C-alpha positions as a LaTeX table, in Angstrom:
\begin{tabular}{lrrr}
\hline
Residue & $x$ (\AA) & $y$ (\AA) & $z$ (\AA) \\
\hline
Met1 & 145.95 & 87.00 & 47.89 \\
Thr2 & 146.95 & 83.77 & 46.17 \\
Met3 & 147.22 & 83.46 & 42.38 \\
Asn4 & 144.64 & 80.71 & 42.46 \\
Ala5 & 142.12 & 83.21 & 43.94 \\
Ile6 & 143.15 & 85.87 & 41.41 \\
Gly7 & 142.50 & 83.35 & 38.64 \\
Gln8 & 138.89 & 82.91 & 39.82 \\
Ile9 & 138.03 & 86.66 & 39.81 \\
Asn10 & 136.76 & 86.67 & 36.24 \\
Thr11 & 134.49 & 83.77 & 37.04 \\
Ile12 & 132.93 & 85.89 & 39.92 \\
Val13 & 132.96 & 89.27 & 38.12 \\
Gly14 & 132.20 & 88.04 & 34.59 \\
Asp15 & 132.70 & 89.72 & 31.17 \\
Leu16 & 136.15 & 91.17 & 31.81 \\
Asn17 & 137.49 & 92.33 & 28.37 \\
Lys18 & 139.65 & 95.00 & 26.64 \\
Asn19 & 137.02 & 97.59 & 27.44 \\
Ser20 & 137.12 & 96.98 & 31.19 \\
Val21 & 138.88 & 99.38 & 33.57 \\
Val22 & 139.98 & 97.78 & 36.76 \\
Tyr23 & 140.87 & 99.95 & 39.82 \\
Asp24 & 142.92 & 98.20 & 42.55 \\
Leu25 & 142.67 & 100.24 & 45.77 \\
Gly26 & 145.81 & 99.25 & 47.65 \\
Ser27 & 147.48 & 97.57 & 44.76 \\
Gly28 & 150.57 & 96.28 & 46.60 \\
Asp29 & 153.05 & 94.67 & 44.18 \\
Gly30 & 150.54 & 94.97 & 41.28 \\
Arg31 & 150.11 & 91.21 & 40.71 \\
Leu32 & 146.33 & 91.46 & 40.31 \\
Leu33 & 146.44 & 94.07 & 37.66 \\
Ile34 & 149.30 & 92.47 & 35.79 \\
Tyr35 & 147.41 & 89.15 & 35.69 \\
Met36 & 144.10 & 90.83 & 34.54 \\
Ser37 & 145.80 & 92.87 & 31.80 \\
Lys38 & 147.83 & 90.03 & 30.43 \\
Arg39 & 144.81 & 87.67 & 30.35 \\
Phe40 & 142.00 & 90.07 & 29.33 \\
Gln41 & 143.92 & 93.08 & 27.85 \\
Cys42 & 141.88 & 95.35 & 30.15 \\
Lys43 & 143.20 & 98.62 & 31.48 \\
Gly44 & 144.21 & 98.88 & 35.13 \\
Val45 & 144.86 & 101.60 & 37.66 \\
Gly46 & 146.53 & 100.81 & 40.96 \\
Ile47 & 146.62 & 103.21 & 43.91 \\
Glu48 & 149.24 & 102.34 & 46.57 \\
Phe49 & 150.51 & 104.36 & 49.48 \\
Asp50 & 153.75 & 102.54 & 50.20 \\
Pro51 & 156.48 & 104.00 & 47.87 \\
Ile52 & 158.45 & 100.74 & 47.97 \\
Tyr53 & 155.49 & 98.79 & 46.60 \\
Val54 & 154.87 & 101.53 & 44.11 \\
Glu55 & 158.33 & 101.27 & 42.67 \\
Arg56 & 158.29 & 97.48 & 42.76 \\
Ser57 & 154.95 & 97.33 & 40.90 \\
Arg58 & 155.97 & 99.78 & 38.30 \\
Lys59 & 159.05 & 97.75 & 37.58 \\
Ala60 & 156.92 & 94.62 & 37.31 \\
Val61 & 154.47 & 96.38 & 34.93 \\
His62 & 157.28 & 97.54 & 32.70 \\
Ala63 & 158.99 & 94.07 & 32.76 \\
Asn64 & 155.74 & 92.58 & 31.45 \\
Gly65 & 155.36 & 95.22 & 28.76 \\
Leu66 & 152.04 & 96.53 & 30.12 \\
Asp67 & 152.90 & 100.21 & 30.49 \\
Asp68 & 150.19 & 101.16 & 27.96 \\
Leu69 & 147.56 & 99.36 & 29.99 \\
Ile70 & 148.48 & 99.75 & 33.61 \\
Glu71 & 148.98 & 102.91 & 35.56 \\
Ile72 & 150.42 & 102.76 & 39.07 \\
Arg73 & 149.80 & 105.80 & 41.32 \\
His74 & 151.40 & 106.73 & 44.50 \\
Gly75 & 148.63 & 108.18 & 46.67 \\
Asp76 & 145.91 & 107.79 & 49.24 \\
Val77 & 143.06 & 105.41 & 48.19 \\
Cys78 & 140.61 & 107.76 & 50.02 \\
Lys79 & 141.39 & 110.57 & 47.63 \\
Val80 & 140.78 & 108.92 & 44.19 \\
Asp81 & 139.00 & 111.63 & 42.13 \\
Asp82 & 138.24 & 109.66 & 38.95 \\
Ile83 & 136.78 & 106.39 & 40.37 \\
Glu84 & 133.73 & 106.85 & 38.24 \\
Lys85 & 135.80 & 105.72 & 35.23 \\
Ala86 & 136.18 & 102.22 & 36.82 \\
Thr87 & 134.08 & 99.26 & 35.56 \\
Val88 & 135.51 & 97.02 & 38.35 \\
Val89 & 136.92 & 98.14 & 41.70 \\
Phe90 & 139.03 & 95.62 & 43.66 \\
Met91 & 140.07 & 96.18 & 47.32 \\
Phe92 & 141.85 & 94.16 & 50.01 \\
Leu93 & 141.70 & 96.43 & 53.00 \\
Cys94 & 140.83 & 96.32 & 56.65 \\
Tyr95 & 137.38 & 97.19 & 58.11 \\
Gln96 & 138.48 & 100.73 & 59.22 \\
Thr97 & 139.92 & 101.62 & 55.84 \\
Asn98 & 136.87 & 100.22 & 54.05 \\
Ala99 & 134.70 & 102.47 & 56.16 \\
Glu100 & 136.82 & 105.50 & 55.34 \\
Leu101 & 136.57 & 104.54 & 51.65 \\
Gln102 & 132.78 & 104.65 & 51.57 \\
His103 & 132.38 & 107.86 & 49.60 \\
Val104 & 134.83 & 106.59 & 46.98 \\
Val105 & 133.32 & 103.16 & 46.72 \\
Gln106 & 129.77 & 104.48 & 46.71 \\
Thr107 & 130.64 & 106.74 & 43.79 \\
Ala108 & 131.96 & 103.86 & 41.82 \\
Tyr109 & 128.95 & 101.64 & 42.69 \\
Asp110 & 126.53 & 104.47 & 41.70 \\
Ser111 & 128.39 & 104.87 & 38.40 \\
Gly112 & 127.70 & 101.15 & 37.64 \\
Ala113 & 131.00 & 99.61 & 38.62 \\
Lys114 & 131.27 & 96.17 & 40.16 \\
Ile115 & 132.86 & 96.21 & 43.58 \\
Leu116 & 134.95 & 93.22 & 44.65 \\
Ser117 & 136.16 & 93.06 & 48.25 \\
Asn118 & 138.65 & 90.56 & 49.45 \\
Met119 & 138.07 & 89.08 & 52.94 \\
Phe120 & 135.96 & 91.90 & 54.27 \\
Ser121 & 132.25 & 92.67 & 53.37 \\
Leu122 & 131.02 & 96.18 & 52.85 \\
Lys123 & 128.00 & 96.75 & 54.96 \\
Tyr124 & 127.14 & 100.08 & 53.43 \\
Leu125 & 126.48 & 98.49 & 50.06 \\
Gly126 & 123.98 & 95.96 & 51.50 \\
Asp127 & 124.19 & 92.22 & 50.84 \\
Pro128 & 126.69 & 91.02 & 48.34 \\
Arg129 & 125.48 & 89.49 & 45.06 \\
Val130 & 128.12 & 86.79 & 45.27 \\
Lys131 & 130.08 & 85.45 & 48.22 \\
Glu132 & 132.83 & 83.10 & 46.97 \\
Val133 & 135.40 & 81.17 & 48.94 \\
Cys134 & 138.47 & 80.53 & 46.94 \\
Asp135 & 141.23 & 78.06 & 47.85 \\
Gly136 & 139.61 & 77.49 & 51.18 \\
Val137 & 141.07 & 80.64 & 52.59 \\
Thr138 & 140.12 & 83.71 & 50.47 \\
His139 & 136.65 & 85.22 & 50.72 \\
Leu140 & 135.51 & 87.42 & 47.88 \\
Tyr141 & 132.38 & 89.63 & 48.10 \\
Leu142 & 130.87 & 91.02 & 44.90 \\
Tyr143 & 128.62 & 94.00 & 44.89 \\
Cys144 & 126.85 & 95.25 & 41.73 \\
Lys145 & 123.54 & 96.54 & 40.62 \\
Asn146 & 121.17 & 94.19 & 38.91 \\
Glu147 & 119.31 & 95.14 & 35.68 \\
Glu148 & 116.14 & 96.03 & 37.50 \\
Glu149 & 117.87 & 98.47 & 39.83 \\
Glu150 & 119.65 & 100.11 & 36.92 \\
Gln151 & 116.36 & 100.50 & 34.93 \\
Gln152 & 114.66 & 101.99 & 38.00 \\
Gln153 & 117.57 & 104.47 & 38.45 \\
Gln154 & 117.36 & 105.41 & 34.81 \\
Gln155 & 113.60 & 105.94 & 34.90 \\
Gln156 & 114.01 & 108.03 & 38.06 \\
His157 & 116.70 & 110.12 & 36.31 \\
Val158 & 114.43 & 110.64 & 33.21 \\
Gln159 & 111.51 & 111.61 & 35.44 \\
Glu160 & 113.62 & 114.09 & 37.26 \\
Glu161 & 114.83 & 115.63 & 34.03 \\
Glu162 & 111.26 & 115.88 & 32.80 \\
Gln163 & 110.01 & 117.52 & 35.93 \\
Lys164 & 112.94 & 119.93 & 36.06 \\
Lys165 & 111.85 & 123.47 & 35.34 \\
Pro166 & 113.67 & 125.70 & 32.84 \\
Glu167 & 116.33 & 127.85 & 34.46 \\
Ile168 & 114.53 & 131.05 & 33.58 \\
Ile169 & 111.33 & 129.88 & 35.30 \\
Glu170 & 113.27 & 128.96 & 38.43 \\
Lys171 & 114.84 & 132.40 & 38.49 \\
Leu172 & 111.48 & 134.09 & 38.05 \\
Glu173 & 110.04 & 132.12 & 40.95 \\
Leu174 & 112.96 & 133.06 & 43.09 \\
Tyr175 & 112.70 & 136.72 & 42.29 \\
Leu176 & 108.89 & 136.87 & 42.60 \\
Asp177 & 108.61 & 134.73 & 45.81 \\
Pro178 & 108.23 & 137.13 & 48.75 \\
Leu179 & 109.28 & 134.38 & 51.16 \\
Arg180 & 112.68 & 133.98 & 49.52 \\
Asn181 & 113.13 & 137.54 & 48.11 \\
Pro182 & 112.53 & 140.29 & 50.78 \\
Trp183 & 112.75 & 142.96 & 48.13 \\
Ile184 & 109.34 & 141.98 & 46.91 \\
Ile185 & 107.75 & 143.11 & 50.13 \\
Lys186 & 109.82 & 146.33 & 50.16 \\
Ile187 & 108.73 & 147.09 & 46.66 \\
Phe188 & 105.13 & 146.36 & 47.51 \\
His189 & 105.14 & 148.70 & 50.52 \\
Gly190 & 106.86 & 151.35 & 48.42 \\
Ala191 & 104.31 & 151.11 & 45.68 \\
Met192 & 101.46 & 151.35 & 48.15 \\
Ala193 & 102.97 & 154.38 & 49.92 \\
Phe194 & 103.55 & 156.11 & 46.53 \\
Leu195 & 99.97 & 155.45 & 45.41 \\
Leu196 & 98.58 & 156.93 & 48.62 \\
Met197 & 100.82 & 159.92 & 48.33 \\
Leu198 & 99.65 & 160.44 & 44.82 \\
Leu199 & 96.01 & 160.18 & 45.81 \\
Gly200 & 96.63 & 162.58 & 48.73 \\
Phe201 & 98.26 & 164.99 & 46.44 \\
Leu202 & 95.34 & 164.91 & 43.99 \\
Ile203 & 92.72 & 165.34 & 46.69 \\
Phe204 & 94.34 & 167.82 & 49.05 \\
Tyr205 & 96.75 & 169.84 & 46.87 \\
Ala206 & 95.20 & 169.66 & 43.42 \\
Gly207 & 91.71 & 170.18 & 44.88 \\
Ile208 & 90.30 & 167.26 & 43.00 \\
His209 & 87.30 & 166.26 & 45.21 \\
Asn210 & 86.08 & 163.30 & 43.38 \\
Ile211 & 84.27 & 160.40 & 45.11 \\
His212 & 86.19 & 157.92 & 43.04 \\
Leu213 & 89.52 & 159.15 & 44.45 \\
Tyr214 & 88.21 & 158.66 & 48.03 \\
Asn215 & 87.11 & 155.15 & 47.14 \\
Ile216 & 90.40 & 154.34 & 45.59 \\
Ser217 & 92.24 & 155.61 & 48.63 \\
Phe218 & 90.08 & 153.64 & 50.99 \\
Leu219 & 90.55 & 150.43 & 48.87 \\
Thr220 & 94.25 & 150.94 & 48.72 \\
Ile221 & 94.62 & 151.21 & 52.49 \\
Cys222 & 92.44 & 148.07 & 52.92 \\
Leu223 & 94.49 & 146.16 & 50.39 \\
Trp224 & 97.80 & 147.29 & 51.93 \\
Gly225 & 96.72 & 146.22 & 55.42 \\
Leu226 & 95.17 & 142.98 & 54.35 \\
Thr227 & 98.16 & 141.93 & 52.24 \\
Thr228 & 100.67 & 142.85 & 55.01 \\
Trp229 & 98.54 & 140.78 & 57.52 \\
Val230 & 98.25 & 137.72 & 55.26 \\
Phe231 & 101.93 & 137.66 & 54.39 \\
Ser232 & 102.90 & 137.91 & 58.14 \\
Lys233 & 100.73 & 134.90 & 58.87 \\
Val234 & 102.24 & 132.90 & 55.99 \\
Gln235 & 105.75 & 133.79 & 57.04 \\
Lys236 & 105.15 & 132.74 & 60.59 \\
Ala237 & 103.63 & 129.42 & 59.48 \\
Val238 & 106.68 & 128.71 & 57.26 \\
Glu239 & 109.07 & 129.53 & 60.09 \\
Arg240 & 107.17 & 127.19 & 62.38 \\
Lys241 & 107.31 & 124.35 & 59.83 \\
Arg242 & 111.12 & 124.87 & 59.45 \\
Lys243 & 111.58 & 124.65 & 63.16 \\
Asp244 & 109.40 & 121.43 & 63.39 \\
Gln245 & 111.64 & 119.82 & 60.70 \\
\hline
\end{tabular}
């Protein structure tokens, strides 16, 4: 990438300043980060796999007195675990590597970072906001969310938080839902069996021949059978729905 093209990056990205954090995926000799930090005092993180370029760029950073602003890492660009800290992500990689980087780039994009790709567009981010041709050779593609998208995302997040149930309610629903907690049915069958045994004991062993005990026994058997039948129908319907999905 030519220095002329690098000089036009701020025109494309806009509002680079000392609070900006630029991640360069495949930073090479570090020229982009050095230029950005010297001009805008922004912080930079370069990730480079080639140890020769890592050593060369670290020396260049030190020679320019930018050790406090720029960090050069030796590593795989597909394994960046703090990309959400970036406000701008720059990349000059081939189509295959861009595709492998989708999870990293998508994380940065969702966190609000501006993505600037040199020469190759990123289909998984949709259409670029800006497509700039610099010095007749370099193509720069800018991807960033507009204010309307950010507002919609924030509103959706607020609605999700408002609709989110308290943890204790979710646990109660889990424990008391017979479709998710099989112990509920076991406890119900056990309670029905215990009640019938108690009624049988009172009628046949204690000699309490009360019409109310017979009625309660009959109703208990009906309730037990009806509840078991209804639950089996509901369980089969849920299983069919899961299979259809």
